[in-house]
C-alpha positions as CSV (number, residue, x, y, z in Angstrom):
1,M,-66.3,-25.6,-7.5
2,S,-69.8,-25.6,-9.3
3,D,-71.0,-22.5,-11.4
4,A,-73.8,-22.1,-9.2
5,A,-71.6,-22.0,-6.0
6,T,-69.4,-19.1,-7.5
7,T,-72.4,-16.8,-7.5
8,S,-74.9,-18.2,-4.9
9,D,-73.8,-15.5,-2.4
10,R,-74.9,-12.6,-4.7
11,P,-78.3,-10.9,-4.4
12,M,-80.9,-11.5,-7.4
13,R,-81.2,-8.5,-9.5
14,I,-83.7,-7.6,-12.3
15,G,-83.0,-5.6,-15.4
16,V,-85.3,-4.3,-18.2
17,Q,-84.2,-3.7,-21.7
18,I,-86.4,-0.8,-23.0
19,Q,-86.1,-1.5,-26.6
20,P,-85.9,1.8,-28.6
21,Q,-88.1,0.8,-31.5
22,H,-91.7,1.5,-33.0
23,V,-92.3,4.5,-30.4
24,D,-91.8,8.2,-30.1
25,Y,-89.1,9.2,-27.6
26,A,-91.7,10.5,-25.0
27,A,-92.9,6.9,-24.6
28,I,-89.3,5.7,-23.9
29,R,-88.8,8.6,-21.4
30,R,-92.2,7.6,-19.5
31,T,-91.1,4.1,-19.4
32,V,-87.7,4.9,-17.8
33,D,-89.5,6.9,-15.1
34,A,-92.0,3.9,-14.6
35,V,-89.4,1.1,-14.3
36,E,-87.3,3.1,-12.1
37,E,-90.2,3.7,-9.7
38,L,-91.0,0.0,-9.7
39,G,-87.5,-0.7,-8.5
40,V,-85.7,-2.3,-11.3
41,D,-82.0,-2.6,-10.7
42,V,-80.7,-1.9,-14.2
43,I,-82.3,-0.3,-17.4
44,F,-80.8,-1.3,-20.4
45,N,-81.5,-0.2,-24.2
46,W,-79.8,-1.7,-27.2
47,D,-77.1,-0.6,-29.7
48,H,-78.7,-0.9,-33.1
49,F,-79.7,1.6,-35.9
50,F,-82.8,-0.1,-37.1
51,P,-85.5,-2.1,-35.3
52,L,-84.8,-5.8,-34.9
53,T,-88.5,-6.8,-35.0
54,G,-91.7,-5.6,-36.7
55,D,-91.3,-3.1,-39.5
56,P,-87.6,-3.0,-40.4
57,D,-87.9,0.7,-41.3
58,G,-89.9,1.6,-38.3
59,K,-89.1,4.3,-35.7
60,H,-85.7,3.8,-34.0
61,F,-83.2,5.9,-31.7
62,E,-79.5,5.6,-31.2
63,C,-78.1,4.1,-28.0
64,W,-75.4,6.3,-26.4
65,T,-77.1,9.7,-26.8
66,M,-80.2,8.1,-25.1
67,L,-78.0,6.7,-22.4
68,A,-76.5,10.2,-21.5
69,A,-80.4,11.4,-21.4
70,W,-81.1,8.6,-19.1
71,A,-78.2,9.3,-17.0
72,E,-79.8,12.7,-16.2
73,Q,-83.2,11.5,-16.0
74,S,-82.8,8.5,-13.6
75,S,-81.3,8.6,-10.2
76,R,-81.1,5.2,-8.7
77,A,-80.9,2.3,-11.2
78,E,-77.8,1.4,-13.1
79,I,-78.0,1.9,-17.0
80,G,-76.3,0.5,-20.1
81,A,-76.8,-1.0,-23.4
82,L,-77.4,-4.7,-23.9
83,V,-75.1,-4.6,-25.6
84,T,-72.9,-1.9,-27.2
85,C,-71.5,-3.1,-30.5
86,N,-67.7,-2.8,-30.2
87,T,-66.9,-2.2,-33.8
88,Y,-69.4,0.9,-34.3
89,R,-67.0,3.2,-32.3
90,N,-63.3,3.5,-32.0
91,P,-62.5,1.9,-28.5
92,D,-60.8,4.9,-27.2
93,L,-63.7,7.0,-28.0
94,L,-66.1,4.4,-26.5
95,A,-64.0,4.7,-23.2
96,D,-64.4,8.4,-23.1
97,M,-68.2,8.3,-23.8
98,A,-68.6,5.8,-21.1
99,R,-66.3,7.7,-18.6
100,T,-68.6,10.6,-19.4
101,V,-71.9,8.9,-18.9
102,D,-70.4,7.5,-15.7
103,H,-70.0,11.0,-14.5
104,I,-73.3,12.3,-15.5
105,S,-75.1,9.3,-13.8
106,A,-72.9,9.8,-10.6
107,G,-71.4,6.3,-11.2
108,R,-74.3,4.1,-12.5
109,L,-73.0,3.2,-16.0
110,I,-72.4,-0.6,-16.9
111,L,-70.3,-0.8,-20.1
112,S,-72.1,-3.7,-21.7
113,I,-70.3,-4.8,-24.9
114,G,-70.2,-7.5,-27.4
115,A,-68.6,-8.3,-30.8
116,G,-71.5,-7.3,-33.1
117,W,-73.7,-9.3,-35.3
118,F,-76.5,-7.3,-37.1
119,D,-75.3,-7.0,-40.6
120,R,-77.8,-4.1,-41.8
121,D,-76.3,-1.8,-39.1
122,Y,-72.8,-2.6,-40.7
123,R,-74.0,-2.1,-44.3
124,E,-75.9,1.0,-44.0
125,Y,-73.7,2.8,-41.7
126,G,-70.5,1.9,-43.7
127,Y,-68.8,-0.3,-41.1
128,E,-66.8,-3.3,-42.3
129,F,-68.7,-6.5,-41.1
130,G,-65.8,-8.9,-41.5
131,T,-66.3,-12.3,-39.9
132,A,-67.5,-13.6,-36.7
133,G,-63.9,-14.3,-35.8
134,S,-62.6,-10.9,-36.8
135,R,-65.2,-9.2,-34.7
136,I,-64.4,-11.3,-31.7
137,D,-60.6,-10.6,-32.1
138,A,-61.4,-6.8,-32.3
139,L,-63.4,-7.1,-29.2
140,A,-60.5,-8.6,-27.2
141,E,-58.1,-5.8,-28.6
142,A,-60.7,-3.2,-27.7
143,M,-61.0,-4.3,-24.1
144,T,-57.3,-3.7,-23.5
145,R,-57.5,-0.2,-25.2
146,I,-60.7,0.9,-23.3
147,K,-59.0,0.1,-20.0
148,A,-55.9,1.7,-20.9
149,R,-57.8,4.9,-21.9
150,W,-59.8,5.0,-18.6
151,A,-56.4,4.9,-16.8
152,K,-55.3,8.2,-18.9
153,L,-58.6,10.2,-18.7
154,N,-58.9,13.3,-16.6
155,P,-61.1,13.1,-14.7
156,Q,-61.1,9.5,-14.0
157,P,-64.2,7.4,-14.0
158,T,-66.3,7.9,-10.7
159,R,-65.7,4.1,-10.0
160,K,-64.3,1.0,-11.5
161,I,-66.9,0.9,-14.4
162,P,-68.3,-2.6,-14.5
163,V,-67.9,-4.5,-17.7
164,L,-70.5,-6.7,-19.0
165,I,-69.7,-8.9,-22.0
166,G,-72.4,-10.8,-24.0
167,G,-71.9,-13.8,-26.0
168,G,-71.5,-17.6,-25.5
169,G,-68.6,-18.6,-27.9
170,E,-66.6,-21.2,-26.0
171,R,-63.2,-20.9,-27.7
172,K,-62.9,-17.2,-27.9
173,T,-65.7,-15.1,-26.2
174,L,-65.8,-16.7,-22.9
175,K,-62.0,-16.4,-22.8
176,I,-62.4,-12.7,-23.2
177,V,-65.2,-12.7,-20.4
178,A,-62.8,-14.4,-18.1
179,E,-60.1,-11.9,-18.7
180,H,-62.0,-8.7,-18.7
181,A,-65.5,-9.0,-17.6
182,D,-67.2,-8.2,-14.3
183,I,-70.5,-9.6,-15.6
184,W,-71.2,-12.2,-18.3
185,H,-74.6,-12.2,-20.1
186,G,-75.3,-15.6,-21.6
187,F,-78.3,-16.8,-24.0
188,G,-80.5,-19.8,-23.9
189,D,-82.4,-22.0,-21.4
190,A,-81.1,-23.1,-18.0
191,E,-79.5,-26.2,-19.3
192,T,-77.3,-24.1,-22.0
193,L,-76.5,-21.5,-19.2
194,Q,-75.3,-24.3,-16.8
195,H,-73.0,-25.7,-19.5
196,K,-71.6,-22.3,-20.7
197,N,-71.0,-21.4,-17.0
198,S,-68.8,-24.4,-16.5
199,V,-66.8,-23.5,-19.7
200,L,-66.4,-19.9,-18.3
201,D,-65.4,-21.3,-15.0
202,D,-62.7,-23.4,-16.7
203,W,-61.5,-20.4,-18.6
204,C,-61.3,-18.5,-15.3
205,A,-59.0,-21.3,-13.9
206,K,-56.8,-21.0,-17.0
207,V,-56.3,-17.3,-16.9
208,G,-56.0,-17.0,-13.2
209,R,-59.3,-15.4,-12.4
210,D,-61.7,-16.4,-9.5
211,P,-65.1,-17.1,-11.1
212,A,-66.9,-15.8,-8.3
213,E,-65.8,-12.4,-9.5
214,I,-68.0,-12.6,-12.5
215,E,-71.7,-12.0,-12.0
216,R,-73.9,-14.2,-14.2
217,A,-76.6,-12.6,-16.2
218,A,-79.1,-13.8,-18.8
219,G,-82.5,-12.8,-20.4
220,A,-85.6,-14.0,-18.8
221,G,-88.8,-14.7,-20.7
222,G,-92.1,-16.0,-19.9
223,N,-93.4,-16.3,-16.4
224,P,-91.0,-16.7,-13.3
225,D,-93.3,-19.6,-12.0
226,T,-92.2,-21.8,-14.9
227,T,-88.5,-20.7,-15.6
228,G,-87.3,-18.6,-12.6
229,D,-86.2,-21.3,-10.3
230,A,-84.3,-23.2,-13.0
231,L,-82.6,-20.0,-14.0
232,Y,-81.7,-19.2,-10.5
233,A,-80.3,-22.7,-9.8
234,T,-77.6,-22.1,-12.6
235,G,-76.1,-19.2,-10.5
236,T,-77.6,-16.5,-12.6
237,R,-78.3,-13.4,-10.6
238,L,-79.1,-10.7,-13.1
239,L,-82.1,-11.4,-15.2
240,T,-83.3,-8.9,-17.8
241,I,-86.8,-8.7,-19.1
242,D,-87.6,-7.3,-22.6
243,C,-89.8,-4.4,-22.8
244,D,-90.8,-3.6,-26.5
245,G,-92.4,-0.4,-27.8
246,A,-94.4,-2.5,-30.2
247,T,-96.3,-3.8,-27.1
248,N,-96.7,-0.1,-25.7
249,Y,-94.1,-1.0,-23.0
250,D,-96.1,-3.6,-21.1
251,L,-94.6,-3.8,-17.7
252,G,-96.8,-6.6,-16.4
253,P,-94.1,-9.3,-16.9
254,L,-91.5,-7.1,-15.3
255,K,-93.6,-6.7,-12.2
256,D,-93.8,-10.6,-11.9
257,W,-90.0,-10.8,-12.1
258,L,-89.6,-8.1,-9.6
259,A,-91.6,-10.1,-7.2
260,F,-89.5,-13.1,-7.9
261,R,-86.4,-11.1,-7.1
262,D,-87.8,-9.9,-3.9
263,D,-88.8,-13.4,-2.8
264,K,-85.4,-14.8,-3.6
265,N,-83.7,-11.8,-1.6
266,K,-85.8,-12.3,1.6
């Protein structure tokens, strides 16, 4: 089965990543209202403690306290981080936080998670950086603990909380995706995503998972007229558009991609 065939029956969805940097919180709040009004499917932030672009010491806000606020503020779109850094929080605590935001949002949270990479976050907040391999191993262990904690919590989550795992490592990360994820977020152009999808499908076969169970996701830059069809042909059905405070949250590109979604879903 080809990678495109595993997801071709899914509707096209558009997410937006409201990057919480270089703005006051009031601008973030206005943008959440605006993108939900436009009809975006998922609203993401990110899980860092400092800006990733521009002034490295510029304004910045924390991820999960913001998600709880978004859970109250919004009413339709799903919400999540793209992505939560696994090693910033004890996995059982993270499971409880996710369950709580799931309830606040009436079942709209996606637990999006990755192994972590931004060394400044680790250094300044006192976390052990380790190696790429040790962080990926910790992610595999955490997924088992998170799911076990969800099963013990009272009250239970309102639904089976979707798990999105980000990353493209072919030897370890995509195996974890095959074992635990409902959504895989890849990186790169259409050719790279096509290859990674094939690797993920192979891992699904090895672990006994139907690859059609895993929604394929990626970032989308530029104009959908130039890249949209190629991304769609890979079987990618959740495309996320960056929305940076440094650009005053320009929603023009997002509107173009929403029109692309609507055309594909006719």
